[in-house]
C-alpha positions, 0 to 999 in steps of 0.5 A, spaced: 871 501 334 869 504 329 862 502 327 864 496 323 867 492 328 860 495 332 856 492 327 860 486 326 859 484 333 852 487 334 851 482 328 851 476 332 847 478 338 842 480 333 842 473 330 842 470 336 836 473 338 832 472 331 835 464 331 831 464 338 825 468 335 825 464 330 825 456 334 819 459 338 815 461 332 817 453 330 815 450 337 809 454 336 807 452 329 809 444 330 805 445 336 799 448 332 801 444 327 800 437 333 794 441 335 791 440 328 794 433 327 790 431 334 784 434 333 783 430 326 786 424 329 781 424 334 776 425 329 778 419 324 777 416 331 770 418 333 768 417 326 771 410 325 767 408 332 761 411 329 762 406 323 764 400 328 757 402 331 752 403 326 756 395 323 753 392 329 747 395 330 746 393 323 749 386 324 745 385 330 738 388 326 739 383 320 740 378 325 733 380 328 730 380 321 732 372 319 730 370 325 723 374 325 723 371 318 725 363 320 720 364 325 714 366 320 716 361 315 716 356 321 709 359 323 705 359 317 709 352 316 706 349 323 699 353 322 698 350 315 699 342 320 695 344 325 689 342 322 692 336 319 694 334 327 686 336 329 685 330 324 688 325 326 687 327 334 679 327 332 680 321 327 684 316 333 678 319 338 672 316 334 676 309 332 671 303 335 674 297 339 674 292 333 678 297 329 683 299 335 686 292 334 688 292 327 695 294 326 696 300 321 692 303 326 697 303 331 701 306 325 697 311 325 698 312 332 705 313 331 705 317 325 701 322 330 705 321 335 711 322 331 708 329 328 706 331 335 713 331 337 716 334 330 712 340 331 712 340 339 721 339 338 720 346 334 718 350 339 709 348 339 706 347 345 699 346 347 694 352 350 691 349 356 685 350 356 680 346 360 678 348 367 682 354 367 680 362 367 678 364 360 684 369 358 682 373 351 690 372 350 690 364 349 682 363 349 677 365 344 669 364 346 665 360 341 659 359 346 657 360 353 653 356 358 652 354 365 658 352 369 662 356 373 663 364 371 669 365 367 671 358 367 673 355 360 668 349 361 669 345 354 674 345 349 672 346 342 680 346 339 686 346 342 690 353 341 697 352 341 704 357 342 709 358 337 716 359 343 712 365 345 706 367 342 700 365 340 700 361 334 692 360 335 687 361 340 684 354 343 676 356 342 672 354 348 665 354 352 666 359 357 660 359 364 656 364 364 655 362 371 648 357 374 642 359 373 638 358 379 632 354 380 627 361 380 630 363 373 630 356 370 623 356 373 620 363 369 624 362 363 620 355 362 614 358 364 616 364 359 617 359 354 610 355 355 606 361 354 610 363 347 609 356 344 602 358 347 601 364 344 604 363 338 
């Protein structure tokens, strides 16, 4: 065989080896490209999931802010209506026997009940005070007097809650304990001496 024949026979063999190496390089480059695309897809997925979570948080936050605005508007309106409710209660409590027989007084009673039912239907509730243990979260002590210590002995102004928040604390008179007779006598003797000295 001459050189030309040898090189011709060797050439196909070399070409086959080169094509195998070329295919291996193509497979490696495809694997590398696939890994890059998978990493990019995972990055897009993670970004999309973050964006979705941010949107859900934004939606929840705006809903909460909207609810708080509605509650604030309701609280402001109800706080402004409470003096009207107080005035109606005082007026109806002081209606004389003679006036209670007049029909328009019954109309005022119905208006009062309707106003109170409407406010209660929107989340307003009275704070229990009389006979309860004084709680500064719900009661405002205006006076202290003889009575069971730490107990509300008189309600001066009703308190109200709107849902689970105090809208207006109850203004109350709180018992400071009972004076025993010796203390009362000493106090009255001191007052008499002050009057005599003065």
